[in-house]
C-alpha positions in Angstrom: -10.8 8.1 4.3 -12.8 7.1 1.4 -16.5 6.5 1.3 -17.1 2.9 0.2 -20.7 3.4 -0.9 -22.6 2.8 2.3 -24.9 5.5 3.4 -24.0 5.1 7.1 -21.5 3.0 8.9 -22.6 -0.5 10.0 -20.7 0.1 13.2 -22.0 3.5 14.3 -24.3 1.9 16.9 -21.3 0.9 19.0 -21.3 -2.7 18.2 -18.4 -5.0 19.3 -16.1 -7.1 17.3 -18.4 -10.2 17.6 -21.2 -8.2 16.0 -18.9 -6.9 13.3 -17.8 -10.4 12.4 -21.4 -11.7 12.5 -22.5 -9.0 10.0 -19.8 -10.1 7.6 -20.8 -13.8 7.9 -24.4 -13.1 7.0 -25.2 -14.2 3.4 -25.5 -10.9 1.5 -24.7 -9.6 -2.0 -22.8 -6.6 -0.5 -20.4 -8.7 1.7 -17.3 -7.0 0.3 -18.8 -3.6 1.2 -19.6 -4.9 4.7 -16.0 -6.1 4.9 -14.7 -2.7 3.7 -16.8 -1.0 6.3 -15.4 -3.2 9.0 -11.9 -2.4 7.9 -12.8 1.3 8.0 -13.8 0.8 11.6 -10.4 -0.8 12.3 -8.8 2.2 10.6 -10.7 4.7 12.8 -9.8 2.9 15.9 -6.2 2.6 14.9 -6.2 6.4 14.7 -7.7 7.0 18.1 -6.4 3.9 19.9 -9.9 3.4 21.4 -13.0 1.4 20.5 -14.3 -2.2 20.2 -11.6 -3.4 17.9 -8.8 -2.4 20.4 -10.7 -3.1 23.6 -9.0 -5.1 26.4 -5.4 -4.2 25.5 -3.1 -1.2 25.5 -3.2 0.3 22.0 -1.1 3.3 20.9 -2.8 5.9 18.6 -1.8 5.5 14.9 0.1 2.2 15.5 -0.9 -1.2 14.2 -0.1 -4.3 16.2 -0.4 -8.0 15.6 -4.1 -8.1 16.8 -5.1 -5.4 14.4 -3.6 -7.2 11.5 -5.1 -10.5 12.6 -8.5 -8.8 12.7 -8.0 -7.5 9.2 -7.1 -10.9 8.0 -10.1 -12.5 9.7 -12.5 -9.9 8.1 -11.0 -10.4 4.6 -11.1 -14.2 4.8 -14.7 -14.2 6.1 -15.8 -11.9 3.3 -14.2 -14.2 0.7 -15.9 -17.5 1.8 -18.1 -17.4 -1.3 -15.0 -17.2 -3.5 -15.0 -13.4 -4.1 -11.6 -11.8 -4.8 -10.4 -8.9 -2.8 -12.6 -5.9 -3.9 -11.6 -2.4 -4.8 -13.3 -1.1 -1.6 -11.5 -3.6 0.6 -8.1 -2.7 -1.0 -8.8 1.0 -0.6 -9.6 0.4 3.1 -6.3 -1.4 3.6 -4.5 1.5 1.9 -6.3 3.8 4.3 -5.1 1.7 7.3 -1.6 1.8 5.9 -1.8 5.6 5.6 -2.8 6.2 9.3 -0.7 3.5 10.9 2.7 5.4 11.2 4.1 2.8 13.7 4.2 -0.9 13.1 4.2 -3.3 16.0 3.3 -6.5 14.1 6.7 -7.6 12.7 5.8 -6.5 9.1 2.6 -8.7 8.9 0.4 -5.8 7.8 2.7 -4.8 5.0 2.7 -8.4 3.8 -1.1 -8.6 4.0 -1.5 -5.3 2.1 0.8 -6.4 -0.7 -1.0 -9.8 -1.1 -4.4 -8.3 -0.9 -3.6 -5.6 -3.4 -2.1 -8.0 -5.9 -5.1 -10.3 -5.4 -7.5 -7.4 -6.3 -5.3 -6.2 -9.2 -5.2 -9.7 -10.8 -8.9 -10.3 -10.4 -9.8 -6.8 -11.7 -7.7 -7.6 -14.8 -9.7 -10.8 -15.3 -7.1 -13.3 -14.1 -7.9 -16.2 -11.8 -6.8 -15.9 -8.2 -6.7 -18.5 -5.4 -8.9 -18.3 -2.4 -8.3 -15.5 0.0 -7.6 -18.0 2.8 -4.7 -19.4 0.8 -3.5 -16.2 -0.8 -3.5 -14.1 2.4 -2.0 -16.6 4.8 1.3 -15.6 6.3 3.0 -18.8 5.3 2.0 -18.4 1.6 4.5 -16.5 -0.5 3.1 -14.1 -3.0 5.3 -15.6 -5.7 3.7 -19.0 -4.9 0.3 -18.0 -6.4 0.6 -14.8 -8.4 1.0 -15.4 -12.1 2.3 -13.2 -14.9 -0.4 -10.9 -16.2 -1.0 -7.6 -18.1 -2.4 -4.8 -16.0 -5.2 -2.8 -17.5 -5.0 1.0 -17.8 -7.8 1.7 -15.4 -6.4 -0.6 -12.7 -2.9 0.8 -13.2 -4.2 4.4 -12.8 -6.0 3.5 -9.6 -2.9 1.7 -8.2 -0.5 4.4 -9.1 -2.8 6.9 -7.3 -3.0 4.9 -4.2 0.7 4.2 -4.1 1.5 7.9 -4.5 -0.2 8.4 -1.1 2.2 5.8 0.5 5.5 6.6 2.3 8.1 6.4 -0.4 10.4 3.5 0.1 8.1 1.8 2.6 8.1 -1.9 2.9 4.5 -2.3 1.6 5.1 0.0 -1.4 8.2 -1.9 -2.4 6.4 -5.3 -2.0 3.5 -4.1 -4.2 5.7 -2.6 -6.9 8.1 -5.6 -7.0 5.2 -8.0 -7.2 3.5 -6.1 -10.1 6.8 -5.6 -11.9 7.7 -9.2 -11.5 4.3 -10.3 -12.8 3.5 -8.1 -15.7 4.4 -9.1 -19.2 3.8 -6.8 -22.2 3.3 -3.3 -20.9 6.4 -2.2 -19.1 5.7 1.5 -18.8 3.5 0.9 -15.7 6.3 -1.1 -14.1 8.7 1.9 -14.3 6.0 4.2 -12.9 5.2 1.9 -10.0 8.9 1.3 -9.1 9.6 5.1 -9.2 6.6 5.7 -6.9 7.8 3.0 -4.5 11.5 4.1 -4.5 
């Protein structure tokens, strides 16, 4: 997993989910880093199947269930209360979760969340307006309902292609991201071909 810029994990002291959420709700300039760190904790506990984020239920190692996905959504929405778009660190943390969760037990909800969060970050990073996280990431909200046509920058495209190469080829999340980007981009079609090839 990637280091998101924090010297030590906020959760190394064995805090529970309530404390994790309270940390994110605190007014702070680094709220998206706190959110990314909380997502990294979810990732670690998905790997082991143990810890505060999975306490009180049976959780198989390297699987993601509806409760895991709901916690990721809660973390992301809380971190966006001040209007901040999904950050690079948060998107990277979601990609990391996707990489370790070989088994899905959430009816595709995490794949939907990953695609929406990544497109939210990509559009914002390319200086386009995005809706609130609460609206954009909601299960009932279709990606096509808020994402507008845009031109992806070279730097963002390079990051996205690198992360997508790490995904399982042909996976639902990879296809959703590639299809969203290819459907939204206007002038530079080279990136679209690359992303579709990676996701195929």
